[in-house]
C-alpha positions in Angstrom: -0.1 0.0 0.0 2.8 2.3 0.8 4.6 1.6 -2.2 1.6 2.4 -4.2 1.1 5.7 -2.4 4.7 6.8 -3.1 4.5 6.1 -6.8 1.3 8.2 -7.0 2.9 11.1 -5.2 6.1 11.1 -7.4 3.6 11.1 -10.6 1.6 14.2 -9.1 4.8 16.2 -8.4 6.4 15.6 -11.8 3.2 16.8 -13.6 3.1 19.9 -11.5 6.7 20.8 -12.1 6.4 20.7 -16.1 3.0 22.3 -16.0 4.5 25.6 -14.8 4.7 28.6 -17.1 8.0 29.0 -18.9 8.7 32.4 -17.1 8.9 30.4 -13.9 11.5 28.1 -15.1 15.2 28.7 -14.3 17.1 29.1 -17.6 21.2 28.7 -17.5 22.7 30.9 -20.3 26.3 30.6 -20.9 27.7 33.8 -22.3 30.3 33.8 -25.1 34.1 35.0 -24.0 34.4 38.7 -24.7 37.4 39.5 -27.1 39.3 42.7 -26.4 41.8 44.1 -28.8 44.4 46.2 -27.2 47.1 48.4 -28.9 50.6 47.1 -28.1 52.7 49.2 -26.0 56.3 49.9 -27.2 58.9 50.6 -24.8 62.0 52.4 -26.0 64.9 51.8 -23.8 68.3 53.2 -23.9 71.1 50.6 -24.8 73.1 49.4 -21.8 76.7 50.3 -22.2 79.4 48.5 -20.4 82.9 50.1 -20.3 85.3 47.2 -19.9 89.1 47.9 -19.6 91.2 46.9 -22.5 94.1 44.7 -21.4 97.1 44.8 -23.7 99.5 42.0 -23.1 102.9 41.4 -24.4 103.9 38.2 -26.0 104.7 35.7 -23.3 108.2 35.2 -24.7 110.5 36.5 -27.2 113.6 35.2 -29.0 117.0 37.0 -29.4 119.5 35.3 -31.8 123.2 35.9 -30.8 126.4 34.0 -32.2 124.4 31.1 -33.3 122.3 30.8 -30.1 118.5 31.8 -29.9 118.1 33.0 -26.6 114.5 33.0 -25.1 113.2 35.7 -23.1 110.4 35.4 -20.7 109.1 36.9 -17.6 112.2 39.1 -17.1 114.7 36.1 -17.4 116.8 34.6 -20.3 116.9 30.8 -21.4 119.0 29.1 -23.8 118.3 25.8 -25.5 119.8 22.6 -24.1 118.5 19.6 -26.1 114.8 19.6 -26.2 114.8 21.8 -23.1 115.4 25.4 -22.0 117.7 26.3 -19.1 118.0 29.5 -17.2 121.1 31.7 -18.5 122.3 35.1 -18.2 122.3 37.2 -21.5 125.8 37.4 -23.0 127.4 40.8 -23.3 126.7 42.3 -26.7 123.2 40.9 -26.9 120.7 43.5 -28.0 116.9 43.7 -27.0 114.1 46.1 -27.8 112.7 46.5 -24.3 114.1 46.3 -20.8 112.9 43.7 -18.3 109.8 44.9 -16.4 111.1 46.2 -12.9 114.5 47.4 -14.2 116.5 49.9 -12.1 118.2 52.8 -13.8 121.5 53.7 -12.1 124.5 56.1 -12.7 128.0 55.2 -12.4 129.9 58.2 -12.8 128.2 60.3 -15.5 127.2 57.0 -17.4 123.6 55.8 -17.2 122.9 52.0 -16.8 119.9 49.8 -16.4 120.1 46.8 -14.0 117.8 43.8 -13.7 118.5 40.3 -12.3 122.4 40.4 -12.2 122.6 41.8 -15.7 123.4 45.5 -17.0 122.2 47.2 -20.0 123.1 50.4 -21.8 121.0 52.2 -24.5 122.4 51.1 -27.8 120.1 53.3 -30.1 116.7 54.8 -30.1 115.1 51.3 -30.2 117.4 48.9 -28.5 119.4 48.2 -25.5 122.7 46.2 -25.2 123.9 43.9 -22.4 127.2 45.3 -21.2 129.9 44.5 -18.7 129.0 45.2 -15.1 130.5 48.7 -14.5 133.0 48.8 -11.8 131.6 50.8 -8.7 127.9 49.9 -9.5 126.1 50.0 -6.3 123.1 47.7 -5.3 120.9 48.0 -2.4 120.5 44.2 -2.3 122.5 41.2 -3.8 121.1 39.7 -6.9 119.2 36.4 -6.5 121.8 33.6 -6.5 124.9 35.4 -5.3 127.3 33.2 -3.3 129.7 34.3 -0.6 133.2 33.5 -1.4 136.6 34.3 0.4 139.3 35.8 -1.8 142.8 36.8 -0.2 141.2 36.5 3.3 138.4 39.0 2.2 134.7 38.4 1.9 132.8 38.8 -1.4 129.7 37.8 -3.2 130.1 36.1 -6.6 127.4 35.7 -9.4 128.2 34.9 -13.1 131.9 36.0 -12.7 130.8 39.3 -11.0 132.1 40.0 -7.5 130.2 42.3 -5.1 131.7 43.7 -1.8 129.5 44.5 1.2 129.8 48.2 2.6 127.9 50.9 4.1 127.0 53.9 2.1 127.1 57.6 3.5 123.6 57.1 4.7 124.7 54.3 6.8 122.9 51.8 4.8 124.2 48.3 3.5 125.0 48.3 0.0 126.9 45.8 -2.4 129.6 47.4 -4.7 130.8 45.9 -8.0 134.6 45.2 -7.3 135.3 42.6 -9.9 134.0 41.1 -13.2 134.6 38.4 -15.7 135.9 36.2 -12.9 138.7 38.6 -11.9 139.2 40.5 -8.9 142.1 42.7 -7.5 141.6 43.3 -3.8 145.4 43.8 -3.1 146.9 47.4 -2.7 149.2 48.3 -5.7 152.5 49.9 -5.3 151.1 53.4 -5.2 148.8 52.6 -2.2 145.7 52.8 -4.2 143.0 50.1 -3.2 140.1 49.1 -5.5 137.7 51.3 -3.3 139.7 54.3 -4.3 140.0 53.6 -8.0 138.3 56.0 -10.4 136.7 55.0 -13.5 137.0 57.3 -16.5 134.2 57.3 -18.8 134.9 55.5 -22.1 134.2 56.6 -25.6 130.7 56.0 -26.8 129.2 56.5 -23.2 126.0 58.5 -22.9 125.0 60.5 -19.9 122.0 62.6 -18.9 124.3 65.2 -17.3 127.8 66.7 -17.7 130.3 66.4 -15.0 130.8 69.2 -12.7 133.2 71.9 -13.6 133.0 71.1 -17.2 134.2 73.7 -19.8 132.8 74.7 -23.2 135.2 74.8 -26.2 134.7 75.0 -30.1 136.7 73.0 -32.4 136.3 73.1 -36.2 133.0 74.7 -35.8 131.6 72.0 -33.4 130.9 72.5 -29.6 132.4 70.2 -27.1 132.2 70.0 -23.4 135.4 69.0 -21.6 135.2 67.4 -18.1 137.8 67.6 -15.3 139.2 64.3 -16.5 139.7 65.7 -20.0 137.0 63.7 -21.5 135.2 65.3 -24.5 131.4 65.3 -24.6 129.0 66.4 -27.6 125.2 67.0 -27.2 122.9 64.3 -28.4 119.2 64.3 -28.8 117.8 60.8 -27.9 114.0 60.1 -27.3 113.3 63.8 -27.2 115.7 64.3 -24.4 119.1 66.2 -24.5 122.0 63.8 -23.6 125.7 63.9 -23.9 128.0 61.4 -25.5 131.7 60.8 -24.8 133.3 61.3 -28.2 137.0 61.6 -27.5 140.0 62.1 -25.3 142.7 64.9 -25.5 145.3 62.4 -26.8 143.0 61.1 -29.7 142.3 64.9 -30.7 145.8 65.7 -30.8 146.4 62.7 -33.3 143.9 64.2 -35.6 
């Protein structure tokens, strides 16, 4: 009985629902998506400029041929071939290079200008080159070159490197310095018959030497229309323009001029 009643009630409700006016019915409308057309926005930005330093580097090594041997220069030091290898070597006297090692030290020995680096000495050869030269007697260093060894000669202490002898002493400011007192494997630390010791020797400028300044008490003379400067030791100098700088070159000695 209950089942019949339930079925009858469901039927009545269904008929009532569909018999309502259309206006009372719930209609679901799904609107179409709206399309909006926008003008593109153009942003003008200034270019970003990055200033980076330009690093200029020299070649890591250079080669300098001399008397059949090609010396290799790298990081301030020279090397020479030994079979398939390269061994450290000191540049030979007479070798010419087109630039000095980085960190070189200029020095005057008397009126002459030298350049020192790593136990080797250089002089300007021309506007573009420097030449390795013998260590000048009397050259003074504030510290010994690397590799110098202590030696005893006639009971006196020296330091030797590549045939050059240095003597430890004190300068007029009370600082320890090392002075070239021998070269090419030779040293004379004995007093000569006239009582002159090596420390008392004077070293006259040689013909071809170039200096930035004239010696004190020089005098000016004119010979054959040319101007000369004569130092107290009778060395003759002439003015020379080099690298835009006025320098003076030793051009002769009195006895040589008299022969002319």
